[in-house]
A tleap script that builds the chain and sets N, CA, C and O, in Angstrom:
source leaprc.protein.ff14SB
mol = sequence {
  NMET ASN LEU LEU ILE ILE ARG LEU ILE ILE
  PHE ALA VAL LEU PHE PHE ALA GLY LEU LYS
  LEU TYR GLY MET TYR ARG GLN TRP LYS LEU
  ASP ARG GLU ALA LEU LEU GLU LYS GLU ASN
  ARG HIE GLU GLY GLY GLN MET VAL ARG CYS
  ARG TRP CYS GLU VAL HIE VAL PRO GLU ASP
  GLU ALA LEU ARG GLU GLN SER GLN TRP PHE
  CYS SER SER ALA HIE ARG ASP ARG TYR LEU
  GLN GLU GLN ALA GLN ASN GLU ASN ASN GLN
  LYS GLU ASP LYS GLN CASP
}
set mol.1.N position { -30.977 -67.421 0.925 }
set mol.1.CA position { -30.221 -66.301 0.416 }
set mol.1.C position { -30.570 -65.014 1.162 }
set mol.1.O position { -29.695 -64.221 1.507 }
set mol.2.N position { -31.877 -64.824 1.405 }
set mol.2.CA position { -32.307 -63.645 2.142 }
set mol.2.C position { -31.707 -63.608 3.544 }
set mol.2.O position { -31.311 -62.547 4.025 }
set mol.3.N position { -31.643 -64.748 4.189 }
set mol.3.CA position { -31.100 -64.842 5.537 }
set mol.3.C position { -29.627 -64.468 5.550 }
set mol.3.O position { -29.164 -63.833 6.497 }
set mol.4.N position { -28.885 -64.847 4.523 }
set mol.4.CA position { -27.470 -64.505 4.427 }
set mol.4.C position { -27.271 -62.995 4.291 }
set mol.4.O position { -26.360 -62.440 4.905 }
set mol.5.N position { -28.087 -62.338 3.517 }
set mol.5.CA position { -27.992 -60.881 3.332 }
set mol.5.C position { -28.342 -60.162 4.638 }
set mol.5.O position { -27.692 -59.184 5.004 }
set mol.6.N position { -29.358 -60.643 5.327 }
set mol.6.CA position { -29.760 -60.038 6.596 }
set mol.6.C position { -28.638 -60.176 7.615 }
set mol.6.O position { -28.332 -59.219 8.326 }
set mol.7.N position { -28.019 -61.352 7.698 }
set mol.7.CA position { -26.894 -61.557 8.612 }
set mol.7.C position { -25.716 -60.648 8.258 }
set mol.7.O position { -25.065 -60.089 9.140 }
set mol.8.N position { -25.458 -60.511 6.989 }
set mol.8.CA position { -24.374 -59.650 6.534 }
set mol.8.C position { -24.646 -58.189 6.910 }
set mol.8.O position { -23.736 -57.486 7.352 }
set mol.9.N position { -25.868 -57.736 6.742 }
set mol.9.CA position { -26.234 -56.361 7.102 }
set mol.9.C position { -26.106 -56.151 8.609 }
set mol.9.O position { -25.572 -55.138 9.062 }
set mol.10.N position { -26.603 -57.120 9.378 }
set mol.10.CA position { -26.498 -57.022 10.840 }
set mol.10.C position { -25.036 -56.992 11.267 }
set mol.10.O position { -24.667 -56.195 12.130 }
set mol.11.N position { -24.207 -57.830 10.689 }
set mol.11.CA position { -22.783 -57.860 11.004 }
set mol.11.C position { -22.116 -56.519 10.665 }
set mol.11.O position { -21.305 -56.014 11.441 }
set mol.12.N position { -22.456 -55.953 9.517 }
set mol.12.CA position { -21.870 -54.669 9.100 }
set mol.12.C position { -22.279 -53.551 10.059 }
set mol.12.O position { -21.450 -52.721 10.433 }
set mol.13.N position { -23.552 -53.527 10.457 }
set mol.13.CA position { -24.030 -52.508 11.388 }
set mol.13.C position { -23.320 -52.644 12.735 }
set mol.13.O position { -22.875 -51.647 13.303 }
set mol.14.N position { -23.210 -53.865 13.247 }
set mol.14.CA position { -22.525 -54.087 14.516 }
set mol.14.C position { -21.046 -53.712 14.422 }
set mol.14.O position { -20.485 -53.142 15.358 }
set mol.15.N position { -20.421 -54.033 13.295 }
set mol.15.CA position { -19.011 -53.700 13.101 }
set mol.15.C position { -18.796 -52.183 13.123 }
set mol.15.O position { -17.901 -51.696 13.813 }
set mol.16.N position { -19.605 -51.442 12.378 }
set mol.16.CA position { -19.460 -49.982 12.347 }
set mol.16.C position { -19.834 -49.339 13.687 }
set mol.16.O position { -19.231 -48.345 14.092 }
set mol.17.N position { -20.831 -49.911 14.369 }
set mol.17.CA position { -21.178 -49.401 15.700 }
set mol.17.C position { -20.017 -49.633 16.670 }
set mol.17.O position { -19.706 -48.765 17.486 }
set mol.18.N position { -19.383 -50.790 16.585 }
set mol.18.CA position { -18.221 -51.077 17.421 }
set mol.18.C position { -17.063 -50.123 17.135 }
set mol.18.O position { -16.396 -49.651 18.056 }
set mol.19.N position { -16.830 -49.847 15.861 }
set mol.19.CA position { -15.776 -48.892 15.501 }
set mol.19.C position { -16.081 -47.506 16.065 }
set mol.19.O position { -15.191 -46.825 16.576 }
set mol.20.N position { -17.323 -47.102 15.970 }
set mol.20.CA position { -17.729 -45.789 16.484 }
set mol.20.C position { -17.557 -45.722 17.999 }
set mol.20.O position { -17.044 -44.734 18.525 }
set mol.21.N position { -17.980 -46.759 18.693 }
set mol.21.CA position { -17.818 -46.799 20.146 }
set mol.21.C position { -16.345 -46.804 20.546 }
set mol.21.O position { -15.960 -46.141 21.509 }
set mol.22.N position { -15.526 -47.546 19.814 }
set mol.22.CA position { -14.097 -47.577 20.107 }
set mol.22.C position { -13.480 -46.192 19.903 }
set mol.22.O position { -12.660 -45.761 20.713 }
set mol.23.N position { -13.856 -45.499 18.847 }
set mol.23.CA position { -13.351 -44.147 18.592 }
set mol.23.C position { -13.764 -43.183 19.694 }
set mol.23.O position { -12.966 -42.353 20.131 }
set mol.24.N position { -15.018 -43.295 20.146 }
set mol.24.CA position { -15.485 -42.439 21.235 }
set mol.24.C position { -14.720 -42.729 22.519 }
set mol.24.O position { -14.380 -41.804 23.256 }
set mol.25.N position { -14.444 -44.011 22.801 }
set mol.25.CA position { -13.686 -44.391 23.987 }
set mol.25.C position { -12.268 -43.835 23.929 }
set mol.25.O position { -11.772 -43.299 24.920 }
set mol.26.N position { -11.614 -43.959 22.780 }
set mol.26.CA position { -10.242 -43.444 22.633 }
set mol.26.C position { -10.204 -41.935 22.856 }
set mol.26.O position { -9.307 -41.431 23.530 }
set mol.27.N position { -11.169 -41.214 22.296 }
set mol.27.CA position { -11.205 -39.756 22.453 }
set mol.27.C position { -11.439 -39.382 23.912 }
set mol.27.O position { -10.805 -38.456 24.418 }
set mol.28.N position { -12.331 -40.082 24.589 }
set mol.28.CA position { -12.592 -39.831 26.003 }
set mol.28.C position { -11.339 -40.069 26.827 }
set mol.28.O position { -11.007 -39.288 27.719 }
set mol.29.N position { -10.644 -41.165 26.515 }
set mol.29.CA position { -9.428 -41.500 27.252 }
set mol.29.C position { -8.346 -40.442 27.034 }
set mol.29.O position { -7.678 -40.049 27.991 }
set mol.30.N position { -8.160 -39.977 25.813 }
set mol.30.CA position { -7.168 -38.944 25.532 }
set mol.30.C position { -7.525 -37.623 26.214 }
set mol.30.O position { -6.646 -36.946 26.747 }
set mol.31.N position { -8.801 -37.253 26.203 }
set mol.31.CA position { -9.237 -36.030 26.873 }
set mol.31.C position { -8.994 -36.116 28.377 }
set mol.31.O position { -8.545 -35.153 28.999 }
set mol.32.N position { -9.291 -37.266 28.947 }
set mol.32.CA position { -9.107 -37.455 30.385 }
set mol.32.C position { -7.630 -37.383 30.758 }
set mol.32.O position { -7.279 -36.763 31.762 }
set mol.33.N position { -6.757 -38.009 29.965 }
set mol.33.CA position { -5.322 -37.958 30.230 }
set mol.33.C position { -4.794 -36.527 30.118 }
set mol.33.O position { -3.956 -36.111 30.919 }
set mol.34.N position { -5.274 -35.782 29.139 }
set mol.34.CA position { -4.842 -34.393 28.973 }
set mol.34.C position { -5.281 -33.545 30.164 }
set mol.34.O position { -4.527 -32.694 30.634 }
set mol.35.N position { -6.495 -33.776 30.650 }
set mol.35.CA position { -6.990 -33.030 31.792 }
set mol.35.C position { -6.179 -33.353 33.048 }
set mol.35.O position { -5.820 -32.448 33.802 }
set mol.36.N position { -5.894 -34.623 33.275 }
set mol.36.CA position { -5.094 -35.014 34.437 }
set mol.36.C position { -3.688 -34.440 34.353 }
set mol.36.O position { -3.135 -34.004 35.363 }
set mol.37.N position { -3.107 -34.435 33.162 }
set mol.37.CA position { -1.768 -33.884 32.985 }
set mol.37.C position { -1.765 -32.386 33.260 }
set mol.37.O position { -0.828 -31.864 33.865 }
set mol.38.N position { -2.805 -31.700 32.818 }
set mol.38.CA position { -2.906 -30.262 33.045 }
set mol.38.C position { -3.054 -29.970 34.535 }
set mol.38.O position { -2.436 -29.035 35.043 }
set mol.39.N position { -3.863 -30.757 35.242 }
set mol.39.CA position { -4.043 -30.563 36.677 }
set mol.39.C position { -2.752 -30.841 37.421 }
set mol.39.O position { -2.411 -30.108 38.349 }
set mol.40.N position { -2.027 -31.876 37.040 }
set mol.40.CA position { -0.788 -32.229 37.722 }
set mol.40.C position { 0.302 -31.198 37.481 }
set mol.40.O position { 1.172 -31.002 38.330 }
set mol.41.N position { 0.261 -30.545 36.340 }
set mol.41.CA position { 1.287 -29.559 36.024 }
set mol.41.C position { 1.214 -28.374 36.986 }
set mol.41.O position { 2.241 -27.791 37.333 }
set mol.42.N position { -0.005 -28.017 37.419 }
set mol.42.CA position { -0.164 -26.871 38.294 }
set mol.42.C position { 0.021 -27.235 39.763 }
set mol.42.O position { 0.131 -26.347 40.609 }
set mol.43.N position { 0.056 -28.510 40.071 }
set mol.43.CA position { 0.260 -28.906 41.447 }
set mol.43.C position { 1.748 -28.905 41.762 }
set mol.43.O position { 2.579 -29.258 40.925 }
set mol.44.N position { 2.059 -28.507 42.965 }
set mol.44.CA position { 3.447 -28.530 43.398 }
set mol.44.C position { 4.290 -27.519 42.655 }
set mol.44.O position { 3.782 -26.542 42.104 }
set mol.45.N position { 5.557 -27.765 42.651 }
set mol.45.CA position { 6.467 -26.843 41.999 }
set mol.45.C position { 6.870 -25.731 42.950 }
set mol.45.O position { 6.161 -25.415 43.905 }
set mol.46.N position { 7.998 -25.160 42.673 }
set mol.46.CA position { 8.542 -24.130 43.546 }
set mol.46.C position { 8.046 -22.754 43.111 }
set mol.46.O position { 7.942 -22.466 41.919 }
set mol.47.N position { 7.747 -21.919 44.086 }
set mol.47.CA position { 7.343 -20.542 43.831 }
set mol.47.C position { 8.568 -19.651 44.016 }
set mol.47.O position { 9.370 -19.858 44.926 }
set mol.48.N position { 8.698 -18.663 43.144 }
set mol.48.CA position { 9.793 -17.698 43.250 }
set mol.48.C position { 9.202 -16.297 43.290 }
set mol.48.O position { 8.082 -16.066 42.835 }
set mol.49.N position { 9.975 -15.362 43.844 }
set mol.49.CA position { 9.491 -13.994 43.998 }
set mol.49.C position { 10.098 -13.095 42.929 }
set mol.49.O position { 11.303 -13.119 42.678 }
set mol.50.N position { 9.234 -12.307 42.311 }
set mol.50.CA position { 9.689 -11.328 41.329 }
set mol.50.C position { 10.535 -10.289 42.039 }
set mol.50.O position { 10.127 -9.747 43.066 }
set mol.51.N position { 11.695 -10.012 41.504 }
set mol.51.CA position { 12.619 -9.067 42.111 }
set mol.51.C position { 12.062 -7.641 42.082 }
set mol.51.O position { 12.390 -6.834 42.953 }
set mol.52.N position { 11.236 -7.328 41.106 }
set mol.52.CA position { 10.715 -5.968 40.962 }
set mol.52.C position { 9.486 -5.720 41.827 }
set mol.52.O position { 9.463 -4.770 42.610 }
set mol.53.N position { 8.470 -6.556 41.695 }
set mol.53.CA position { 7.198 -6.305 42.396 }
set mol.53.C position { 6.985 -7.234 43.590 }
set mol.53.O position { 6.022 -7.056 44.336 }
set mol.54.N position { 7.847 -8.206 43.785 }
set mol.54.CA position { 7.810 -9.151 44.905 }
set mol.54.C position { 6.566 -10.036 44.921 }
set mol.54.O position { 6.146 -10.499 45.981 }
set mol.55.N position { 5.982 -10.271 43.755 }
set mol.55.CA position { 4.855 -11.193 43.628 }
set mol.55.C position { 5.406 -12.599 43.419 }
set mol.55.O position { 6.372 -12.783 42.679 }
set mol.56.N position { 4.807 -13.577 44.057 }
set mol.56.CA position { 5.242 -14.961 43.893 }
set mol.56.C position { 4.593 -15.562 42.643 }
set mol.56.O position { 3.388 -15.431 42.428 }
set mol.57.N position { 5.416 -16.222 41.827 }
set mol.57.CA position { 4.952 -16.903 40.620 }
set mol.57.C position { 5.593 -18.285 40.562 }
set mol.57.O position { 6.671 -18.484 41.122 }
set mol.58.N position { 4.948 -19.248 39.891 }
set mol.58.CA position { 5.568 -20.571 39.744 }
set mol.58.C position { 6.876 -20.461 38.965 }
set mol.58.O position { 6.989 -19.673 38.025 }
set mol.59.N position { 7.837 -21.243 39.360 }
set mol.59.CA position { 9.165 -21.182 38.745 }
set mol.59.C position { 9.124 -21.461 37.249 }
set mol.59.O position { 9.878 -20.856 36.487 }
set mol.60.N position { 8.250 -22.374 36.819 }
set mol.60.CA position { 8.196 -22.697 35.392 }
set mol.60.C position { 7.566 -21.588 34.557 }
set mol.60.O position { 7.669 -21.624 33.331 }
set mol.61.N position { 6.917 -20.605 35.179 }
set mol.61.CA position { 6.337 -19.480 34.454 }
set mol.61.C position { 7.162 -18.203 34.607 }
set mol.61.O position { 6.899 -17.215 33.921 }
set mol.62.N position { 8.151 -18.211 35.494 }
set mol.62.CA position { 8.948 -17.021 35.769 }
set mol.62.C position { 10.118 -16.904 34.788 }
set mol.62.O position { 10.519 -17.877 34.150 }
set mol.63.N position { 10.644 -15.695 34.687 }
set mol.63.CA position { 11.818 -15.427 33.855 }
set mol.63.C position { 13.027 -15.227 34.765 }
set mol.63.O position { 12.913 -14.641 35.841 }
set mol.64.N position { 14.174 -15.715 34.328 }
set mol.64.CA position { 15.378 -15.596 35.143 }
set mol.64.C position { 16.434 -14.806 34.387 }
set mol.64.O position { 16.691 -15.052 33.209 }
set mol.65.N position { 17.037 -13.854 35.083 }
set mol.65.CA position { 18.088 -13.030 34.496 }
set mol.65.C position { 19.079 -12.693 35.601 }
set mol.65.O position { 18.690 -12.153 36.637 }
set mol.66.N position { 20.341 -13.002 35.394 }
set mol.66.CA position { 21.402 -12.707 36.357 }
set mol.66.C position { 21.051 -13.210 37.757 }
set mol.66.O position { 21.162 -12.468 38.733 }
set mol.67.N position { 20.638 -14.444 37.853 }
set mol.67.CA position { 20.252 -15.126 39.091 }
set mol.67.C position { 19.109 -14.433 39.837 }
set mol.67.O position { 18.938 -14.641 41.038 }
set mol.68.N position { 18.334 -13.620 39.138 }
set mol.68.CA position { 17.154 -12.974 39.710 }
set mol.68.C position { 15.917 -13.482 38.969 }
set mol.68.O position { 15.985 -13.794 37.780 }
set mol.69.N position { 14.794 -13.563 39.670 }
set mol.69.CA position { 13.540 -14.026 39.075 }
set mol.69.C position { 12.611 -12.853 38.833 }
set mol.69.O position { 12.575 -11.902 39.613 }
set mol.70.N position { 11.848 -12.929 37.727 }
set mol.70.CA position { 10.905 -11.875 37.365 }
set mol.70.C position { 9.599 -12.506 36.881 }
set mol.70.O position { 9.590 -13.596 36.308 }
set mol.71.N position { 8.492 -11.788 37.129 }
set mol.71.CA position { 7.188 -12.308 36.719 }
set mol.71.C position { 6.885 -11.991 35.256 }
set mol.71.O position { 6.045 -12.653 34.646 }
set mol.72.N position { 7.555 -10.989 34.686 }
set mol.72.CA position { 7.307 -10.634 33.290 }
set mol.72.C position { 8.553 -9.985 32.702 }
set mol.72.O position { 9.458 -9.569 33.426 }
set mol.73.N position { 8.580 -9.910 31.394 }
set mol.73.CA position { 9.728 -9.286 30.735 }
set mol.73.C position { 9.768 -7.787 31.009 }
set mol.73.O position { 10.851 -7.203 31.049 }
set mol.74.N position { 8.615 -7.152 31.199 }
set mol.74.CA position { 8.580 -5.722 31.504 }
set mol.74.C position { 9.255 -5.443 32.842 }
set mol.74.O position { 10.025 -4.489 32.956 }
set mol.75.N position { 8.978 -6.258 33.849 }
set mol.75.CA position { 9.607 -6.062 35.156 }
set mol.75.C position { 11.104 -6.355 35.090 }
set mol.75.O position { 11.905 -5.679 35.734 }
set mol.76.N position { 11.469 -7.358 34.314 }
set mol.76.CA position { 12.893 -7.651 34.141 }
set mol.76.C position { 13.607 -6.463 33.515 }
set mol.76.O position { 14.672 -6.059 33.983 }
set mol.77.N position { 13.028 -5.905 32.465 }
set mol.77.CA position { 13.658 -4.775 31.780 }
set mol.77.C position { 13.747 -3.553 32.688 }
set mol.77.O position { 14.764 -2.860 32.694 }
set mol.78.N position { 12.699 -3.284 33.449 }
set mol.78.CA position { 12.717 -2.132 34.357 }
set mol.78.C position { 13.777 -2.314 35.445 }
set mol.78.O position { 14.482 -1.368 35.794 }
set mol.79.N position { 13.883 -3.511 35.969 }
set mol.79.CA position { 14.885 -3.774 37.005 }
set mol.79.C position { 16.297 -3.602 36.445 }
set mol.79.O position { 17.141 -2.969 37.079 }
set mol.80.N position { 16.557 -4.158 35.272 }
set mol.80.CA position { 17.884 -4.041 34.676 }
set mol.80.C position { 18.206 -2.587 34.329 }
set mol.80.O position { 19.349 -2.152 34.469 }
set mol.81.N position { 17.213 -1.849 33.882 }
set mol.81.CA position { 17.418 -0.441 33.574 }
set mol.81.C position { 17.750 0.341 34.850 }
set mol.81.O position { 18.635 1.197 34.849 }
set mol.82.N position { 17.048 0.044 35.913 }
set mol.82.CA position { 17.317 0.711 37.186 }
set mol.82.C position { 18.718 0.369 37.700 }
set mol.82.O position { 19.426 1.229 38.225 }
set mol.83.N position { 19.102 -0.886 37.543 }
set mol.83.CA position { 20.441 -1.298 37.970 }
set mol.83.C position { 21.513 -0.548 37.175 }
set mol.83.O position { 22.513 -0.107 37.742 }
set mol.84.N position { 21.305 -0.404 35.871 }
set mol.84.CA position { 22.268 0.307 35.032 }
set mol.84.C position { 22.359 1.770 35.447 }
set mol.84.O position { 23.452 2.336 35.479 }
set mol.85.N position { 21.219 2.394 35.767 }
set mol.85.CA position { 21.233 3.786 36.208 }
set mol.85.C position { 21.960 3.932 37.535 }
set mol.85.O position { 22.707 4.891 37.730 }
set mol.86.N position { 21.751 2.993 38.450 }
set mol.86.CA position { 22.438 3.038 39.742 }
set mol.86.C position { 23.947 2.903 39.556 }
set mol.86.O position { 24.718 3.590 40.226 }
set mol.87.N position { 24.370 2.029 38.660 }
set mol.87.CA position { 25.795 1.862 38.405 }
set mol.87.C position { 26.389 3.134 37.806 }
set mol.87.O position { 27.495 3.529 38.173 }
set mol.88.N position { 25.678 3.770 36.902 }
set mol.88.CA position { 26.142 5.021 36.297 }
set mol.88.C position { 26.243 6.122 37.345 }
set mol.88.O position { 27.201 6.895 37.334 }
set mol.89.N position { 25.274 6.206 38.248 }
set mol.89.CA position { 25.306 7.213 39.312 }
set mol.89.C position { 26.485 6.982 40.245 }
set mol.89.O position { 27.126 7.936 40.685 }
set mol.90.N position { 26.774 5.725 40.549 }
set mol.90.CA position { 27.904 5.416 41.417 }
set mol.90.C position { 29.225 5.780 40.758 }
set mol.90.O position { 30.126 6.291 41.423 }
set mol.91.N position { 29.354 5.525 39.468 }
set mol.91.CA position { 30.567 5.890 38.737 }
set mol.91.C position { 30.760 7.397 38.718 }
set mol.91.O position { 31.884 7.880 38.859 }
set mol.92.N position { 29.668 8.150 38.544 }
set mol.92.CA position { 29.742 9.614 38.523 }
set mol.92.C position { 30.131 10.149 39.902 }
set mol.92.O position { 30.896 11.108 40.000 }
set mol.93.N position { 29.608 9.534 40.967 }
set mol.93.CA position { 29.955 9.949 42.314 }
set mol.93.C position { 31.428 9.709 42.602 }
set mol.93.O position { 32.065 10.530 43.263 }
set mol.94.N position { 31.979 8.611 42.124 }
set mol.94.CA position { 33.387 8.296 42.350 }
set mol.94.C position { 34.289 9.253 41.573 }
set mol.94.O position { 35.385 9.579 42.031 }
set mol.95.N position { 33.844 9.700 40.420 }
set mol.95.CA position { 34.647 10.612 39.603 }
set mol.95.C position { 34.679 12.005 40.222 }
set mol.95.O position { 35.663 12.719 40.034 }
set mol.96.N position { 33.661 12.415 40.941 }
set mol.96.CA position { 33.606 13.759 41.527 }
set mol.96.C position { 34.404 13.862 42.747 }
set mol.96.O position { 34.461 14.928 43.359 }
savepdb mol mol.pdb
quit
């Protein structure tokens, strides 16, 4: 009877140790896949130039407005504001 209890305890310990090792392996594998995916995301891809400051940024991080690329919403807004002012000045010149 004692031998049966000892075997049962040993089996339970091995079972829980196996579960723990399997969980650690799964977590390691998921972390590794996430790291590889993150590294691959930054590799390659097309670079575009901000219309306002002419800095190159990855296309997936850039903003697009009226077929123009911008590095930030502030630069986009400043460019559009400048374009609107130029159009207003041209209209005033034509009226004079």
